[in-house]
Each structure stands twice: as C-alpha cells, then as structure tokens.
N, C-alpha and C positions, 0 to 999 in steps of 0.2 A: 721550460716553465709551462708551456702550453700542454705538453704531454703529461706533466705532473697534475695539472688542473683537470684534464680529461680523465685521468686515472682516479683522482679523488672523487670526481662527480660520479663515475661509474661505481665506485665502492659505496658511496652514500646511497645511490639508487638501489643497488643490490641489498644493502643493509636494511633500508626502509621496507623494501618488498619482503625480505625475509622476516622482519619483525611483524609485518601485517599477517603473513601466513601463520607464523607461530601464535599470534594473538587469536586468530580464527580457530586454529586447532585447539588451543587452550580453552576457549569458550565452549566448544563442543564437548571436550573432555570434562570440564567442570559441570556442565548441565547434565550430561549422562551420569556422572558420578553421583550427583545429588538426586537423580531420578531413580536410581537403582532400588533403594529401600521400598518405595511405593510400588514399583514394578514387581518386586518380589512378594510383597505383602498383599497387595490388592489384585495383582495379576491383570488378566484381560478385562476384569470388571471395569477398569478405568476407561477402556475404549468401547465397551459394549453396553453400558448402562447410562441412563439419563439422570440419575439421582446424584446430586452434589450436596451432601450434608456432612462436611468434614469435622464439624464441632459437636455433633450430636453424640449421644451415648452409643447408639448403633450407627457408627459413622459409615458414610457411603462416599465414594470418590469418583463417580462416573462423570466424565467430561463431555459426553456425547452431545448434550443439549447445548453447551457453550460452544462446542466445535461447529455444530450446525448453525448456531446464531452467527458465528464469525463468517462462515461460508455464505449464508443467505445475505447478510449485510454487505459483504464484499461483492457478490454478484450483482445485487441491486444497485449499489453505488457505481460499479463499473459500467453498467448499462446506461447510466446517466453521464458519467465523466468521459468515457472514451469517445462517444460521438461528439460531445461538446468540444472536447480537446481537439479532435480532428477538424471540426468546423472552424475553430479559432485559428488553428495552424494553417488550414487551407486559405482562409481569408488573408492572413498575413503574407502568405507566399504568393497568392495570385492577384489579389485585388487591392490590398492596402497600399497607400502612398508611403513614401519613406517617412513622412511625419507621423502618419497613423501607425506604422510599424514600430517606430520608436516609442510612441505613447503606449501601445499595447505591451511591448516588451518591458517597458519600465513598470507598468501596472502589474504584470506577471511577476517580475522580480520583487516588487514591493510586497505583493500578496504572499509570495512563497516564503518571505522572511518573517511573516507574522507568527508568533508563537502559538502553538495549538491550544494552550490554556486560555489565551485571549479569545480565540474563536469559540471555545467552549463557554466562556463567560458571556459572550455576545449571544450565543444560542439560548442559554438559560434565561438571560434577562429580557431579551427582546423577542425571541422567536417562540420559546416554549409556551407563553401565555396564549398564543394563537391556536395552540393545539386543541384546547377545549372547544374553540369555536368551530372546528371541523370534525368534532365528534370523538376526539381521543379521551380515554379515561385516565390517562397519565400524561403529564406535560413533557416528560422525557420518554422518548420511544424510538423505534427503529427509523421512522421518517426523519426525526430531528437529527439523529446520528448520521444518517445518510446525507443530509444537507451540510452538516459540518465537514464530513469527509469529502464531499464534492468541492467545497470551498478550499480545502487543504490540497487536494490532489489535482484539481483542474489546471493550475499553473504548471505543475510538473508535467502533466500529460501534454498540454499544448506546446510547451517549450521543446520537449523531446521530439514530438511529431513534426514540428516546424523545422528542427534541425535535420530530421530525416528527409524532408522535402527539399531543403536547401542543399543537401549533399548530392543531389542528382545534377548531372552535367546540364547546364542551361541549353546546350546545343540540341538536346533531345526535345525540349519544349519548342525551341525555335524551328526545328525541322517539322514538328507536327503543325505548327501555325503556318508554315510555308506551304504545306500540303492542303491547307484549307480548313483545318480544325478550328473550332471556336476556342476562346480562352478557357472556358470551363472544361471542354472536352480534353484539351491538351493537358490541363492541370489534373483533372480528376481521373481520366482513363489512361493517360500516358505517364505522367510524372508520378502520380500516386501508385500506379502499378509497379513502376520501376523502384519506388521507395518502400514497397510493401514489407520487406524484411525489417527495415528501420522502424516502420509504423507498428508492426507486430511486436518488435522488441520494446518500443516505448509503451505499448499496451501492457506487456507482461511486467515491466518495471513499475508501472502505475498500480497494477493490481497488487504487486508485492508491497508497495507503500501503503495501500489501503488496508490490507489485512494486518499489517503490523502497527497501525496507528493505535495509540493508547489513550491519551488524555481526552480527546473528543468523545470517544465511545464511553469512557468512564464517567464523564460529566453529562452526556446527552442521551445515552441509550436506555437509561431507566434502571438497569441493574437487576432485572428479574430473570431468574433462571428458568425460562420457559421458551417453548417453541412458538414463534409468532404465527398468528392466523390472519393478521392484517398488518399494514404498514404502521398502524397506530399503536401496536402492542409494544410494551417495553421488553428489551432483550438484554442479554449479558454475554458479550463475546469473551473469548479467552483472555485477550489482553486486559480487559476491564477487571476480570476476576483476579488475575495475577497482581495488578496494580493495587486493587482495593484490599487484598488479604495479606500480601507479603509482608507489610509493615507490622502486622499484629500477630502473625503466626509464630509459634514456638520453633526456634531453630533446631533442626534435627528431628522434628516430629514427622509423623506420616503425612499430615496435612501439608507441611513444608515441602516434603518430597513430591507430593502429588502436584503442587503448584509448579515444581520444576518439570514434571512430566508434561504439563500444559505448555510450558515454555519450550520444551524439546519438540513437541508437535508443531508449534509455530515456527521454530527455527528450521525444522525439516521441510515444512511447506515453503518457507522463504528460500531455502537452499535449492529446492527442486525448481522453483520458479526462476531462480537465477541461472541454473543450468539450462533450462529451456530457453531463456533469453540469450545466453551465449551461443546455444545451438542455432537459434534463429539468425543471430548476427552474422554467422559465417556461411549460412545456407543461401544459395542463389535460387530465386523463384523465377 
C-alpha cells in the first residue's frame, strides 16, 4: 500500500511538472505566433524607432520609448528597493528580537497580499495631490509609480534576502564572534558574504517582479509616451501600454500584433532574468 502511494505521488508530481512545462512552452508559442504579423509588416522599425501611433492614418509601431521607460523605472525602483530590502532582512537576521521578527514578518506577509490595484488607488487618492506641491506638472508620474512599485516589491525583496541569510550555517557566525568580531561585522562581512549568491538571486527575482508589474504603473505612471527628463515626468512602460490598449484593439490587426511584440519583449527579459537567477543560485562565490 505504501509503495502504491509513493508511486501515485511520484506520478502526480511528474504530471504537474509536465503540465507546467507545456503551459510555459504554449505561452511562448502563442505570443510568438501573434507577434509574427507585426514583425513581418513593421520589421525592425518596432525596435529602432520611438514613435508609437498605432491608430493614426500613417501608423507607427516603435516601442523603443516605452521599453526605455520600463528600464528606467525598473532601475530607479531597484536602487531604492534592493538596499531597503537588505537593511530590513539584515535587521531581522541580526538585531530583531523574536517578537520583533514575528511582527515584521507578519507585516511583510500582510503587505505582500495587498492587491496592486488597491495600492494604485491609494497612490492616486492620497499621494498624487502632493506631486503638485513638489513641482510636478502631472499628478501621475515616474516618481509616483516608483513609490507604488517600492511598496509592492519591498516585502518580496526583504523576505527573499532574509531567507538567504537564514540559510547560512549559524556556526559560521558563532565562529566569527568567538574570534572577536562584532555582531555587525560577523553579520555584514561574514554571513552576508557567505549568502551573496542567495542575495543576488533575491535581487534578480525582485527586479523581475518590478519590470513585470502592470496595475500600479498603469494607474500611477501617467501614460505619456515620452522619455523622462526628471522623476516628475509622466511615462508609459510597456506593461501599461499593453494593459490600456489590448481591450480596445481589433483582434488580428497590426496594432494587436504589435502589442504582442511588446509582450514578447517583456517575456524575453523576464526569461533572461530567470535564467540569470538560476545561474546565480548554483554558482559558488
């Protein structure tokens, strides 16, 4: 009976894994298939021009501006989130009491479960009016979107980095303390160095989450197809363009296919980041 249960469990696990792989391959095939008309008709113009006027008489399908907006917003947000995530993780690992650690973990879990649309509504109602007071000409802009993405991704980053620190054998830290290291030195220079692959992996996964977020950037980024010259300029990342236009576009049109090209670019970036994450996970530093 036990052997039968083990065999059934093995079959179910293999079946689930196979379904997941088939689903991933099917998504890639579907997006590539829908992207082909735009790639044939517009060609390299999609990746080399900044003009996006898909509904005009002289239509243009350049996604370069929106791609740069996505990259700029992701880099700026990551420069905020990753250091903050490490600080929170390091505090929980090194300095927090068991009670403080439970409280922070509970807060992180609660915040990570808040729907992104709720965060977007909070930004629009309570934060965006302040933008005029700091000199913004649009209440929705890159800074507002970065604030929303920080709220969304900080719990994710802190949790993953804290797990990376906790995965290090406690004897390494105790040995450093026994040799006269301070608590900060043992945690920062010894444990963090030993956990560097896990911390880098957490950073890559956080960046992947940031670049793929849709609702917050759709509501808070401003929706202007322009390259920002300051943090207070409105922008339009690729995810926002796809979400705002896909529901109104004619199915099978060149505009429809161009949106799938944008999705293919995002999916390729996400896939590349995932491969880098996996590479880092198995690499020893």
